[in-house]
N, C-alpha and C positions, 0 to 999 in steps of 0.2 A: 450575470446578476439575478440574484436570488430574488428581489420583487421587482415588480413595476408599480406605476402610479405617481403619486405628486413627490415623493422622495428622487424619484429619477430625474424627473421635470428640473427639482431646485439644484441636483447636483450635477447634471451634463446639460442641460439646455438653457439658452440666455434669453428666454421669456420675461417680458415685461411682469413686473409683481402684480398680482392681484389680477392678473387679467385669465381669462379663460379661452385656449385655442380648441376650437374644433374644428378646424380645418386644414389637417395637415396635407389634405388630398390636393389642395390647389397650388400651395406653394411648397411644401416639405418643411422641414425644422432641421438647422444644422447644430448636431451636439456639438459641444465644444473641444474635443481634441480635434475634431475634422475643422471645426473655425480656426481655430490654432493653428493647424497646418495650412489652412489658406493664406493667413497674416506671414506664417514663417516663407511661404513660396514667396508674396509678394515683396518681403524684406529681401531673401535672395535675387528677385529681379532686378530690383531697384539698386542694389549694391554694384552690380557689375552687369549693364545691361549686353554688352557685347558677348560676355562668353553664354549668358542665358540663352539668347535668341541665336545665336551662332551655333550652340555645340548641346546646351543643358537641354533644350526642350525636346531634341530629339529621343534622347533617353528617358524624360518624363512621359513625354508620350507613350512609348511602348510600354513602359513599366506601369502607367495605369490603364493602359488599354489591355494588358494582359491580365490586368485584375479584373478589369469589368467582364471580360470575355470567360475567364473563369464562373464569372457570378451567374452569367446566361449561357453557359453552354454553346460558346461562340468561336468559330475558329478565327485567330488572330487578324489574317488576310483577308477574311470577308467582312471586316467590324471597322468603324470611323467614329469618333466623336465628333457630335456637333452639338449645338447650345439646346436644343431643344427638339419636342417631338413633331412642332408647326415647322420648323427647319426642315428636317428628315422628310416631312410631306411633300413638301417645297421643291427640295432638291429632285425629289423621285419623279415629281409629274413635270417637271422641267426639263428632265431629261430625256423622258419618253418621247419617242415620235408620232405622238397622236395627230389624227389630222378631223378634217370633216366626214362625217358618216360613223365615226367612233363613238363608242359611251364611255362613261364613267360611272361606276354602280357606288351609291352611297344610300343611308337611311335616316329616316326622318331625326332620328337620335345624332346623327353624326356631330361630332364637335366641333362649335361655329366657325373657328377660323381653318380648319379644315376641310369644311363646307364651301369657305369662299375660295379657298385655293382650287378646290374642284371647278368652283364658276369661274374662277379667274384663267386656267388651266383652258376650261372649252371656250371662253372668250377667244383666247391668243389662237387656238389649234382650228376650232370651228367643230370640234367634238360637243357631244351632249353630256349630261348628267341628268341620270336615273335615280330615282330614289326610290327604295322601298319602306311603306307608310306604315308605321309599327304604331299598334294600337295597344290601350290596356282597359280592362288585366290582361295580362299575358298568364295563361293556363300551365302552357309548356315549353319547352327549348323550341320541340318538333314545332312549333306553330311559326315561330321563325325562320327554322329552316324550311319549312314548306311556302312561305313566302317568299323566300330567295330562289328556291326552285323555280314556281312559276316565273319570276322576274327574269331569272338567267333563260329559261326555254323559251319566252315569248320575245327577248330580245337579242339575238345572236351576235349583234352589234356592240356588246358588252366586251371593254379590251382589258381593261383591269376594275378591280374591287376594292375598293377602301375599305376593310374590316375595322372592328373595332374589338380590344380584348376585352377591356371594360370601357361601359360607357360613364363617361364623368358626369353629367349631371343628374342621371338616374342611378348612378352605382350600381349598375346592371352589370355582371358578368356574361356576354355575351358567347354563344355555342359556336365559335370562332374554327374550332377544329373541324365541325361538320361541313362550315360554311365553306372554309378553304377545300374541301373535297369537293365540294359542290363545282366551285372554281375549277378546279383542276380536271377534273373529269371533262368540263367546256373548253378548257385551253384560255380561260381567262386569268391574267395576270391576278396577284393577289399582294396588297400592301397591307399589312397588318400593324394598326396602329395600338402599340403596346403604352402608352404615355404612361398610364397607373399598372404595368405588368411588373418591371423589376422590383422584387422586394415585398410584392403582396401574392404572386404567382411563380410558383417553379415552372423554370423554364430552359428550355433547351433548344436552342436557335437551330443548329444544325438538323435535328431530327426535324423540326419544323419546316425547314427547308424541303427535307426528304418528302414531306407530306403535302408539298405544295405552295408553302410561302415564298413568295419572290424577295419581299421587303418587309422589314420589320424596324420598327423606332421604339424604343422605352427610354423613359426619363429617369437618370440616377440622382438627380434632388429631389425626387418626391419620397418616394419610401426605401431609399438604399442610404440617404443622410447624407449625400454628396453636396456640394453646395453648387449654386442656381448660377448659371446653367449648364449643366453635363448631362448630355444623352448620346445614346447609340445610333447608329444607322448601320442595320446589318444587310448586307446585300448577296444574293444567291451568286454564286462564281460567273456563271452562266449569263449575268448580266453587265459583270464587272466594264467593261469595254462603253457602255452605253451610260451608266450612271457617272455623273460627274459633280462636284459641290457647283454650288449656285456663283461663288464667287471663284475664277481663275486664278490662280496662284504660280509660285515657281515651279511645283510640282506638276505641272498641266502636261497630262500624257507621260507619265513615270509608269514604269512596268510595274510598281508595286501600286496597287489599285488605291489601297486607303491612304497611300502617303500625301496626293493629291489633296485631302482634306488638313492634314497637318500644318501647313503653310500657308495661309492668306492674307498675306501682308501682315503688317505689325499690328497683334492684339494681344491682351491679356487673358490668356488661356489658363489661367490658372484653376480654374474651376474642374477642369477635367483633371487638373495633377491631386484633386483630392479625392479619385476616385478609389485607389489602393485603400487610402485612410477609413473612408467611408464602407466598403468592403470588410474591412479588419473589424470595424464598430460592429457594423452588423452583426458579424458572426460572433464576436465577442461579449455582446450582450446576449447570445444564445441560439441567434440565429434564425431562421426561417420558422422551427418548430415552436421556439418559445414568441417570439416575438407575434407571429400572426395567431398562434394560437392564443394568447391574450386578447389581442387586439379584437379577433373575430367575438373571443366569449363575451367582452366590456361593451363590443357594438351590440350584442342581441339582448344584454341587458338593459344597455339604453334605449333601445326600441321598448322594450317592455316598461320602463319606465317613463318614456313620453307618451306615448299612446295612453296607458291608465291616466297619467296626468291631464291629457286632453282630450280623451274621449275619443281618438281617430284612432288612424291605423298606419301601419306601414306601406310602403308601397310596392303595389299590388304583383310581384312577381313571383315565380317560385322560388322555394329556399334554396336551389341548387344553381341560381342566377343572381345570386346576391353575392356582391362583390366582397372580399375575406374582412377587410376595414373600413368600409363606408357603407352607410344606411341611408335611405330616403325615408321620412316621417311625415303624413298629413299634418299640417299646424289646423288649430282652431282657425274661428274667422274672426279677426280683426277690424272691428268697423272704421277702425282710422286708417289702416292698410289695405285698401279693396285693390280686389284683381280682376282681372280680365277674365269670366267666367264663360271664356268660348273654348270649346274641346277642341276645336280645330288649330287654336295656338298652341303650337308641340311646347315652345320655352319661352320664358323670360323673366329679367330679372325682377327682384323684388328689391330694389338698393334703397329706399328710403326703411325698411323695416330693417335691413341687413347693417343701415348704420346708425338706427336707434340703437339694436343689440350692441354695437362696438361702442358709441359715445357713451352712451347712457348705462350700461351694464357689464360692458367691457370683456362683451360674450363675441368669440369670432367664429362664425357658421356663415355657410350659403344660405338664404334663402331666394326661394325662385317660384315661379310657377310652371307647372308640367300640365299640358292638354286643360289648359282652363283652371287648375286648382293649386290653392298655396302650399308647398312643400318646404320643408328643410332638410338640406344634406347636412350630414356629419361624419366625421372622422372620428377612428379612434387609433390610438398611438400608446406608446410605451408610457409616455409623460401624463396620462389623462388615467381619470378615476371616475367611478360612477358620480362621484360629488357634482363634477363638471357639468354632467347633464343636468342633474337635479338644479342648477342654477340657470341653465338654459329652459328647462321645465317651470319653474318659478316666472323667469322674467318674461317669457311669454304669457302666462297669467295674470301675471299684474298687467300687460296690455292691453289683455282680453278683460279684465275688469275696467280698466280705465275707459276702454274705449264704449264699453257698456253702460258703464254713468255718466260717460259725456264729459269727463274732466280731462281728458286730452285727445 
């Protein structure tokens, strides 16, 4: 594709006319060719359910999982489809034989659902959850590594660390390779939550496994354009006998590990079977170099525009820790949308502001408070242009002016 932006949005995506989508990171967006493939699969399924479930599903699983594996450098026999990263984390933690005295290591930015999975696992097994406390500003990735090193050295009971490739609310690219090395040196298992990884970051899961990653999960319905929910769980071969899907089905204890995940009762798995079409679309419009190159430059330009318009600043992390296609920018104070100014409160939703942007301005972005301050997380995607961020800048300035004058 020669150019990205508004023309790409109109031609290839099914977005609501007149709306501004700056939140690709949360839900992804399905291009027309991939959406049409999902509809075709649904028609095929419904036209002959017996043929579909008895014979067709196995071929579709293999074909699409092979495409997913090629995309992230994974071996087919080590990889399975799951609905989303949340399902994958549940699968791993509910399979491991943790017990009282063991510890699960997270950090204060761990994705909310994942933190709750860890808490539930601790409650069920008697293990404890330990958390590395992250503070801002972050001056260097080495500061994060030093904090993890201290935690691991003072808590030898840590059995598994749940690391993140990219922090979702802060759009921070974490030093996961350095942290994995620390864990490996201490005999700690690593579950790498790469929910935002595929499509944003070049991956080779087999190499990560050689470096110490035991389990990896990544969504394909975010940055690879598959339909929701389509994700993978990669498991190092040494753990195949331990990791089992949450739902036990016909293939329980099958000799091929990942086939245990293929059939778990009657279900519509057509989202999985759009994966090949999605990866073909991704490569067809230019691949990672073109897509991430465009998105990263646009994100930088958007940050410059927003901070200049609002007189604020970007999230205080080093440049080399910024996610390729997402950024976080400080919002100006909006008197009608007060936030809890407590730096000890790590995260909180600013849902009233988010809803106002959506309902009144038809702008979709994530507004939240982080460490007591108001921020907005923006995503950049091939259907976005700088004008989209100008609309966000103007909407916030309108609300700021109204709050100052007491109009609303």
